[in-house]
C-alpha positions, 0 to 999 in steps of 0.5 A: 838911347832911352826916353828918360835919357832923352828926357835928361838930355833936353833938361840938362842940356848936352851930353854928360860926359860923367853919366857912367862914372860911379860917385861915392857919397859916403857911407850908405845906410842899407837894411838887409832885414828880412821880417819874412816869418821872424819874430816881432821881437827880434828887430827890437833885440837887434836894435837895442844891441846896436844902440849898446854898441855905440855907447860912450861912457865918461871914464871919470864918472865910472872910475872912483878911487878910495882911500881907507883909513885904518888903525889896526891894534891886532894882527888879525885885522890884517886880512881885512886890510889885505882884502882892501888892497886887493880891491885896488884901494889905498891904505892909510895904516896908523899903527900908533896903537899897535906895539912893535911886534904886531906893527912889524908883522903887519907891515911885513904881511901888507908889504907881501899883499902890495908886492903881489899887487904890483903896489907900493909901501911908503912911510909918511910919519913914524907910525903911519904908512901908506899902501898904494895899489899899482894905479896910484903914484904919490908925489909931494915935497914931504915924500922928498923931505922924508927920503932925504932924512932916511924916514923913508920906507 
């Protein structure tokens, strides 16, 4: 028995039957960085990357859904509206001031854009449609009423 073990035995008394067992106290911090010949800024960069890897981000703060209200009067406005749909924005399309032919062409074109993006086109009034991306769902009593009256697109 070594000198240190004799002192332990004298202080704590008797043989410790758990003396040779390994007890895991949980995670341990080990620093294996060798600073021999390393860049002085290397550790700072590594520490920054570790800090950014453990960052918690609030999803609600980063995601902001936008609704775009448009009232096109000509078919040339369709590309701008399609860009909004491709950027995952909800579009409320008011066709009151467009003639029937342009309205039909706009609805056909934007229905194709919505389909390509897994979105939906729904009529909410006589000349008003709402076009939503895949991550937006529309619900409410008004939609049920429009669907039962046959005004649902």
